[in-house]
C-alpha positions as CSV (number, residue, x, y, z in Angstrom):
1,M,-60.0,94.7,-9.9
2,N,-60.7,91.8,-10.7
3,L,-64.4,91.2,-11.4
4,A,-63.8,87.4,-11.6
5,S,-62.6,86.9,-8.1
6,I,-65.3,88.8,-6.8
7,V,-68.0,86.6,-7.9
8,H,-65.9,83.2,-7.8
9,H,-66.1,84.7,-4.0
10,R,-69.3,85.6,-3.7
11,H,-72.6,82.9,-2.4
12,A,-75.3,82.5,-0.9
13,T,-74.2,82.4,2.6
14,K,-76.3,80.1,4.5
15,A,-74.8,81.2,8.1
16,F,-74.1,84.4,9.6
17,D,-71.7,85.6,12.1
18,P,-73.9,87.4,14.3
19,S,-71.1,88.8,16.3
20,R,-69.8,90.3,13.0
21,K,-71.4,94.0,11.6
22,I,-70.8,96.1,8.9
23,S,-69.0,99.2,9.2
24,A,-71.3,102.0,9.0
25,E,-68.9,103.3,6.2
26,A,-69.7,100.1,4.0
27,A,-73.4,100.2,5.3
28,A,-73.8,104.0,3.5
29,Q,-71.7,102.0,0.5
30,L,-74.5,99.6,0.3
31,E,-77.5,102.2,0.0
32,D,-75.5,103.9,-2.6
33,L,-75.3,101.0,-4.5
34,L,-79.6,100.6,-3.7
35,R,-80.1,104.1,-4.6
36,F,-78.2,104.1,-7.8
37,A,-78.9,100.9,-9.1
38,P,-80.5,101.2,-13.2
39,S,-83.7,100.5,-14.0
40,S,-85.6,101.2,-17.2
41,I,-86.2,104.6,-18.2
42,N,-84.7,105.5,-14.6
43,S,-87.5,104.4,-13.5
44,Q,-86.8,103.9,-10.3
45,P,-90.3,102.0,-9.2
46,W,-88.9,100.8,-5.6
47,H,-88.5,101.6,-2.0
48,F,-85.7,99.4,0.1
49,V,-86.3,99.1,4.0
50,I,-83.1,98.3,5.6
51,A,-82.9,96.3,9.0
52,S,-80.0,96.5,11.2
53,S,-81.4,96.4,14.8
54,E,-82.5,93.5,16.7
55,E,-85.9,94.7,16.8
56,G,-86.2,95.3,12.9
57,K,-84.5,91.9,11.9
58,A,-87.2,90.5,14.6
59,R,-90.0,92.4,12.8
60,I,-88.7,90.9,9.5
61,A,-88.3,87.3,10.6
62,K,-92.1,87.1,11.0
63,A,-92.3,86.9,7.6
64,T,-90.2,83.4,7.5
65,Q,-92.4,81.2,9.3
66,G,-93.5,77.8,8.9
67,V,-92.2,76.3,5.5
68,S,-89.9,79.2,5.5
69,A,-88.5,79.3,9.1
70,Y,-85.0,77.9,7.8
71,N,-84.3,81.1,6.3
72,T,-84.8,82.7,10.2
73,P,-81.6,82.5,11.3
74,K,-80.1,84.1,8.3
75,I,-82.3,87.5,9.4
76,L,-81.6,87.1,12.6
77,N,-77.9,86.4,12.7
78,A,-77.2,89.1,9.6
79,S,-75.9,92.5,10.1
80,H,-78.4,94.4,7.8
81,V,-81.4,93.3,6.0
82,V,-82.8,94.9,3.0
83,V,-86.1,94.2,2.6
84,F,-86.7,95.1,-1.6
85,C,-90.1,96.2,-2.5
86,A,-91.6,97.3,-5.4
87,R,-94.6,99.9,-6.2
88,Q,-97.8,98.9,-6.4
89,N,-98.8,100.9,-8.9
90,F,-96.8,103.1,-11.7
91,D,-98.4,106.4,-11.3
92,D,-97.6,109.5,-12.9
93,S,-97.0,111.4,-9.7
94,H,-94.2,108.6,-9.5
95,F,-92.4,109.3,-13.1
96,A,-92.9,113.5,-12.4
97,A,-91.3,112.9,-9.1
98,V,-88.0,111.2,-11.4
99,I,-88.1,113.5,-14.2
100,D,-88.2,116.7,-12.0
101,Q,-85.5,115.4,-10.2
102,E,-83.3,114.7,-13.2
103,E,-83.9,118.1,-13.8
104,A,-82.9,119.7,-10.6
105,D,-79.7,117.1,-11.5
106,G,-79.2,119.5,-14.1
107,R,-80.0,116.5,-16.7
108,F,-81.9,118.2,-18.9
109,A,-80.2,121.2,-21.7
110,G,-83.6,122.7,-21.3
111,P,-87.3,122.3,-21.6
112,D,-87.2,120.8,-25.0
113,A,-84.7,118.3,-23.8
114,K,-87.3,117.6,-21.2
115,A,-90.9,117.2,-22.9
116,A,-88.9,114.6,-25.5
117,Q,-88.1,112.8,-21.9
118,L,-91.7,113.1,-21.0
119,K,-92.7,111.7,-24.7
120,G,-90.2,109.0,-25.4
121,R,-90.4,107.2,-22.0
122,G,-94.4,108.4,-21.6
123,Y,-94.5,106.1,-24.7
124,Y,-92.9,103.1,-22.8
125,I,-94.7,103.2,-19.4
126,N,-97.8,103.5,-21.8
127,F,-96.6,100.4,-23.3
128,H,-96.2,98.2,-20.3
129,R,-99.9,99.6,-18.9
130,F,-101.6,99.3,-22.1
131,D,-100.3,97.1,-24.7
132,R,-98.9,94.5,-22.4
133,K,-100.6,95.5,-19.0
134,D,-97.4,94.1,-17.2
135,T,-96.4,97.0,-15.6
136,Q,-96.0,95.0,-12.0
137,H,-94.4,92.3,-13.6
138,W,-91.8,95.5,-15.1
139,M,-91.1,97.1,-12.3
140,E,-90.5,93.5,-10.3
141,K,-87.7,93.0,-12.9
142,Q,-86.3,96.7,-12.0
143,V,-86.1,95.5,-8.4
144,Y,-84.1,92.9,-9.4
145,I,-81.5,94.3,-11.3
146,A,-81.4,96.2,-7.9
147,L,-80.9,93.2,-6.2
148,G,-78.0,92.0,-8.7
149,T,-76.1,95.4,-8.1
150,L,-76.3,94.6,-4.6
151,L,-75.3,91.2,-4.3
152,L,-72.1,92.1,-6.6
153,G,-71.4,95.3,-5.3
154,A,-71.2,93.8,-1.3
155,S,-68.8,91.3,-2.5
156,A,-66.5,93.8,-4.1
157,L,-67.0,95.0,-0.7
158,E,-66.0,91.3,0.7
159,I,-69.7,91.7,2.6
160,D,-71.6,88.4,2.2
161,A,-74.9,88.1,1.6
162,C,-78.0,85.8,0.5
163,P,-80.6,86.6,-1.4
164,I,-83.9,85.5,0.1
165,E,-87.5,84.8,-2.0
166,G,-88.6,82.0,0.9
167,F,-90.8,84.0,3.4
168,E,-94.3,85.3,3.3
169,P,-95.2,88.5,1.6
170,G,-98.6,89.2,2.5
171,I,-97.2,88.5,6.6
172,L,-94.3,91.1,5.8
173,D,-96.3,93.5,4.0
174,E,-98.5,94.2,6.8
175,E,-96.4,94.3,9.6
176,L,-94.3,97.0,8.0
177,G,-97.4,98.4,6.9
178,L,-96.6,98.5,3.0
179,R,-99.4,98.4,1.2
180,A,-100.5,101.6,3.1
181,K,-97.5,103.2,1.2
182,G,-98.6,101.8,-1.9
183,L,-95.6,99.2,-1.9
184,T,-95.3,95.1,-1.6
185,S,-92.1,93.3,-0.5
186,I,-90.3,91.3,-3.6
187,V,-87.2,89.6,-2.2
188,I,-85.1,90.0,0.9
189,A,-81.3,90.1,0.8
190,A,-79.3,89.4,4.1
191,L,-76.0,91.0,4.6
192,G,-73.2,90.2,6.9
193,Y,-70.5,87.9,7.5
194,R,-70.3,83.9,6.9
195,S,-69.8,81.9,10.2
196,A,-67.9,78.8,10.0
197,E,-71.5,77.2,9.9
198,D,-72.0,77.9,6.2
199,F,-71.8,75.0,4.9
200,N,-71.9,76.7,1.2
201,A,-68.9,78.4,1.3
202,K,-66.8,75.3,1.6
203,L,-68.4,73.6,-1.5
204,A,-67.1,74.7,-4.9
205,K,-69.0,76.6,-6.6
206,S,-71.1,75.2,-9.9
207,R,-72.2,76.5,-12.9
208,L,-73.2,75.4,-16.5
209,P,-69.9,75.1,-18.8
210,A,-69.4,78.8,-20.7
211,E,-70.3,77.2,-24.4
212,Q,-73.7,76.2,-22.8
213,V,-75.1,79.3,-21.5
214,I,-72.7,81.9,-23.8
215,T,-72.9,82.1,-28.2
216,R,-70.6,84.5,-29.4
217,L,-71.7,86.1,-33.0
């Protein structure tokens, strides 16, 4: 696998071919990318709403009204659309669910190892809760790690994608009933295959020079 070719191939797709659909096998791989994305202290403070039906995509597209209407066709023409959500609160019940799942998956050698993890990770959770008071911002950072994982993985599968921040979170949260579930929408990713109208695919990829963004010690 050549990682350089993957990152050079991917771009923010501006137009999708509505006739081309992601296979069920590839869609399952994309779901695995989301589930197994890394997060600080394995916090997993996220939820992913995935729409592949026309009805589901239309519901998400309701949030691209007014100044964000340019994003509507991307959502409607994509094969799959992912709404990345963050928890509204990192409560003790979620932390307990994470730890219990790790125990069920055999990650702890014994009760002492589990207790040590509860204490160590609990320190960082309380650090964000009480010292930095930035729990929501911290959780959103983890969501963006999942987004980056999906974008790179999709490109490896030769699936095109476009991350979308141009939407109304309040509208989307209401449409999907997210607030009642303790969630809030953060970012959207449209996935599928580029169409001939995707002007961005024809443009040279541009980034600042390595010497400007990388310091080697």
